C-alpha positions as CSV (number, residue, x, y, z in Angstrom):
1,M,0.0,0.0,0.0
2,K,1.2,3.5,-0.8
3,Q,2.1,5.4,2.3
4,S,1.0,9.0,2.5
5,K,1.4,11.6,5.2
6,K,-1.7,13.5,4.1
7,Y,-4.2,10.6,3.6
8,D,-4.7,7.6,5.9
9,S,-7.4,5.2,7.1
10,R,-9.0,4.9,10.5
11,I,-11.0,1.9,11.9
12,S,-13.3,2.3,14.9
13,K,-15.9,0.1,16.7
14,V,-19.4,1.5,17.2
15,N,-21.6,-0.8,19.3
16,D,-21.5,-4.2,17.5
17,S,-20.3,-3.0,14.1
18,W,-17.1,-1.5,12.7
19,T,-16.7,1.8,10.8
20,A,-13.9,2.6,8.3
21,E,-12.9,6.1,7.4
22,I,-10.5,7.7,4.9
23,T,-9.0,10.7,6.5
24,R,-7.1,13.7,5.2
25,R,-4.7,15.9,7.3
26,A,-5.9,19.5,6.7
27,S,-3.4,20.9,9.1
28,V,-1.3,19.8,12.1
29,E,-4.3,20.1,14.4
30,K,-7.2,19.3,12.0
31,T,-8.1,15.9,10.4
32,V,-11.0,15.8,7.9
33,V,-12.9,12.6,7.0
34,S,-13.0,12.3,3.2
35,K,-14.9,9.0,2.9
36,T,-16.7,6.7,5.4
37,Q,-18.4,3.3,5.4
38,A,-20.2,1.8,8.4
39,D,-21.8,-1.5,9.5
40,F,-18.9,-3.9,8.9
41,K,-19.3,-7.3,10.7
42,S,-15.6,-7.6,11.6
43,E,-12.5,-5.4,11.9
44,A,-10.8,-7.4,9.1
45,D,-13.7,-6.5,6.6
46,A,-13.4,-2.8,7.6
47,K,-9.6,-2.8,7.2
48,K,-9.9,-4.5,3.8
49,W,-12.4,-2.0,2.5
50,A,-10.3,0.9,3.9
51,E,-7.1,-0.2,2.2
52,K,-8.9,-0.8,-1.1
53,E,-10.7,2.6,-1.0
54,L,-7.5,4.4,0.1
55,L,-5.7,3.1,-3.0
56,T,-8.6,4.1,-5.3
57,F,-8.9,7.5,-3.6
58,L,-5.2,8.3,-4.0
59,T,-5.3,7.2,-7.6
60,K,-8.2,9.4,-8.4
61,Q,-6.6,12.4,-6.6
62,S,-3.4,11.9,-8.5
63,D,-5.2,11.8,-11.9
64,R,-7.2,14.8,-10.9
65,N,-4.1,16.7,-10.0
66,K,-2.4,15.8,-13.3
67,R,-5.5,17.0,-15.3
68,R,-5.5,20.3,-13.4
69,A,-1.8,20.8,-13.9
70,E,-2.2,20.3,-17.6
71,K,-4.9,23.0,-17.7
72,R,-2.5,25.5,-16.0
73,K,0.1,25.1,-18.7
């Protein structure tokens, strides 16, 4: 998995289900949730979803940044 200081995943347990979140560091003090999915039966399912979505999310962001850079030229 691609490591990023800006984007990460977070897994938490809420009652009997698990929640996975894709987070973005907006600043040193502030973290923003970019994407979330709830109601996983196990922590492993939540972690699997988070890793897959984080890769997809980073790929989409990279493509978007490249397109915007081309427009600026």
